[in-house]
C-alpha positions as CSV (number, residue, x, y, z in Angstrom):
1,M,2.2,57.0,25.3
2,N,3.4,57.9,21.8
3,E,0.2,58.5,19.9
4,R,1.9,58.2,16.5
5,L,3.2,54.7,17.4
6,E,-0.2,53.7,18.7
7,K,-1.8,54.8,15.5
8,V,0.7,52.7,13.5
9,A,0.1,49.7,15.8
10,S,-3.7,50.0,15.2
11,A,-3.1,50.1,11.4
12,L,-0.9,47.0,11.6
13,R,-3.5,45.1,13.5
14,R,-6.1,45.9,10.8
15,R,-3.7,44.3,8.3
16,G,-3.4,41.1,10.3
17,F,-0.2,41.7,12.1
18,D,0.3,41.4,15.9
19,A,1.6,44.8,17.1
20,A,2.9,46.1,20.4
21,V,4.3,49.5,21.5
22,F,7.1,50.0,24.0
23,D,8.8,53.1,25.4
24,T,12.3,51.5,25.5
25,R,14.4,48.8,23.9
26,E,14.7,47.2,27.3
27,Q,11.0,46.9,27.7
28,A,10.8,45.4,24.2
29,T,13.5,42.8,25.0
30,A,11.7,41.8,28.2
31,F,8.5,41.3,26.2
32,I,10.3,39.2,23.6
33,L,12.0,36.9,26.2
34,G,8.7,36.4,28.0
35,D,6.9,35.8,24.7
36,L,9.1,33.1,23.3
37,P,8.8,29.4,24.2
38,E,11.9,27.8,25.7
39,K,14.9,26.7,23.7
40,Q,13.9,28.0,20.3
41,E,16.1,27.9,17.2
42,I,16.2,31.6,16.1
43,G,17.4,33.3,12.9
44,M,18.2,37.0,12.7
45,G,18.5,39.2,9.6
46,G,21.2,41.8,9.2
47,S,20.1,44.8,11.3
48,A,21.6,47.8,13.1
49,T,18.5,47.8,15.2
50,L,19.0,44.3,16.5
51,A,22.7,45.1,17.1
52,Q,21.9,48.2,19.1
53,M,19.5,46.2,21.3
54,N,22.2,43.5,21.8
55,L,19.3,41.1,21.2
56,D,21.4,38.1,20.1
57,A,23.2,38.1,23.4
58,A,20.0,38.3,25.3
59,L,18.5,35.4,23.4
60,R,21.5,33.2,23.8
61,D,21.6,34.0,27.6
62,A,18.0,32.9,27.7
63,G,18.9,29.5,26.3
64,H,18.0,29.9,22.6
65,T,20.2,28.9,19.6
66,V,20.8,31.9,17.4
67,H,21.9,32.0,13.8
68,W,23.1,35.4,12.8
69,H,25.6,36.2,10.0
70,Q,26.5,39.6,11.4
71,G,30.3,39.6,11.9
72,A,30.7,36.3,10.1
73,S,33.3,35.8,7.4
74,R,32.4,35.9,3.7
75,E,32.8,32.1,3.6
76,E,30.7,31.4,6.7
77,G,27.9,33.9,5.8
78,P,25.8,31.9,3.3
79,A,25.4,28.8,5.5
80,I,24.4,31.0,8.5
81,R,21.9,32.9,6.4
82,R,20.3,29.6,5.2
83,A,20.2,28.2,8.7
84,A,18.5,31.5,9.9
85,M,15.9,31.1,7.1
86,C,15.0,27.6,8.3
87,A,14.8,28.5,12.0
88,Q,11.6,28.3,14.1
89,V,11.6,32.1,14.8
90,Y,13.1,34.9,12.8
91,F,14.0,38.5,13.9
92,A,14.4,41.5,11.6
93,S,13.9,45.2,11.5
94,A,12.2,47.2,8.8
95,N,13.5,49.9,6.5
96,A,10.3,51.9,6.6
97,V,6.7,51.6,7.8
98,T,3.9,54.0,6.9
99,E,1.4,55.4,9.3
100,D,-1.2,53.2,7.8
101,G,0.8,50.0,8.4
102,L,2.6,49.2,5.2
103,I,6.0,47.7,5.9
104,V,8.6,48.2,3.2
105,Q,11.9,46.3,3.1
106,I,14.9,46.2,0.8
107,D,17.4,43.3,0.4
108,G,20.5,42.5,-1.5
109,T,20.6,38.7,-1.3
110,G,17.0,37.9,-0.5
111,N,17.6,36.0,2.7
112,R,15.8,38.5,4.9
113,V,12.7,39.1,2.7
114,A,12.4,35.3,2.1
115,A,12.3,34.6,5.8
116,L,9.8,37.3,6.4
117,C,7.5,35.9,3.7
118,Y,7.9,32.1,4.3
119,G,9.7,29.6,6.4
120,P,9.9,30.4,10.1
121,E,6.6,29.9,11.9
122,T,7.0,33.1,13.9
123,V,8.5,36.4,12.8
124,Y,9.3,39.5,14.9
125,I,9.8,42.8,13.1
126,I,11.3,45.5,15.4
127,I,10.9,49.1,14.4
128,G,12.1,52.3,16.0
129,R,10.1,55.5,15.7
130,N,12.6,56.9,13.2
131,K,11.4,54.4,10.5
132,I,7.8,55.7,10.4
133,V,6.9,57.8,7.3
134,E,3.9,59.9,6.4
135,G,2.3,58.9,3.1
136,G,2.5,55.6,1.3
137,Y,4.9,53.3,-0.6
138,T,6.6,56.1,-2.5
139,Q,7.5,58.0,0.7
140,A,8.7,54.8,2.2
141,V,11.0,54.1,-0.7
142,R,12.3,57.6,-0.6
143,R,13.2,57.2,3.0
144,I,15.0,54.0,2.2
145,K,17.0,55.5,-0.7
146,Q,17.8,58.8,1.0
147,V,18.4,57.6,4.6
148,A,18.6,53.9,5.1
149,C,20.7,52.9,2.1
150,P,23.5,55.5,2.4
151,L,23.9,54.8,6.2
152,N,23.8,51.0,5.8
153,A,26.2,51.1,2.8
154,R,28.7,53.0,4.9
155,R,28.2,50.6,7.9
156,L,28.9,47.6,5.6
157,H,31.8,49.4,3.8
158,L,30.1,48.9,0.4
159,D,31.4,50.6,-2.7
160,T,28.2,52.3,-3.8
161,P,27.3,55.8,-5.0
162,C,25.0,56.3,-2.0
163,A,27.8,55.5,0.4
164,S,30.1,58.2,-1.0
165,T,27.6,60.9,-2.0
166,G,24.4,60.1,-0.1
167,S,22.4,59.9,-3.3
168,C,21.3,56.8,-5.3
169,N,22.7,56.3,-8.8
170,A,21.4,52.9,-9.8
171,S,23.1,53.0,-13.2
172,A,26.6,53.4,-11.6
173,C,26.0,50.9,-8.7
174,T,27.9,47.7,-9.2
175,H,27.5,46.4,-5.6
176,S,23.8,47.2,-4.9
177,M,22.0,46.1,-1.8
178,C,18.7,47.2,-3.4
179,H,18.0,44.1,-5.6
180,L,14.7,43.3,-4.0
181,F,11.9,45.4,-2.5
182,L,9.2,43.9,-0.4
183,A,6.0,45.8,0.5
184,M,4.1,43.9,3.2
185,E,0.5,44.9,2.7
186,G,-0.6,42.4,5.3
187,A,0.7,39.6,7.5
188,P,1.7,36.5,5.5
189,G,-0.7,33.6,5.9
190,G,0.3,30.6,8.0
191,K,2.6,32.4,10.4
192,R,2.5,34.8,13.2
193,T,4.1,38.2,12.5
194,Q,4.7,40.2,15.6
195,V,5.6,43.9,15.0
196,I,7.3,45.6,17.9
197,L,7.3,49.4,17.8
198,I,9.8,51.2,20.1
199,D,9.7,54.9,21.1
200,E,13.4,55.3,20.4
201,D,15.5,56.1,17.3
202,L,16.9,52.7,16.3
203,G,18.9,51.6,13.3
204,F,18.7,53.4,9.9
């Protein structure tokens, strides 16, 4: 048992989230497939974590319809993002989570944070152990700016200062993916938000 993950899960529950801890991504995937009703319409936000889990294939193999813009063309992307936002169930990762259960996200277009806040009746947020930070919101944002953004910018081939230097320079950034920050102090009302913590390094 990872005591740190269990501590975070307890903090998340106090904030109104459902939370579960798993040793491996395979265990987490098995839980998800068993937890979902049959033949759901599912949206997925852009995420290296979800890609590493190969979750879209597992969901499709289980008979679900999946809307995911990852790998789609620039022309196809907007329609797929909108369909994902209107799905019954939405999957995303997190950019950072504090030990006391504050989940912090960034977004460039707003599709991911919009779906997390409103729309889909059920949301799953999948978080690897590497996303946990000590301290509060400031430390979470620092992790995002210093770790998540540079790696994601390189993954997405964005022309940003952080992609080339590893350091944020907002004044020189013309293709920012940091337009929106969301701090989830608690689970949004009217929907189930299931956080899945995995004792592996996943995503950025």
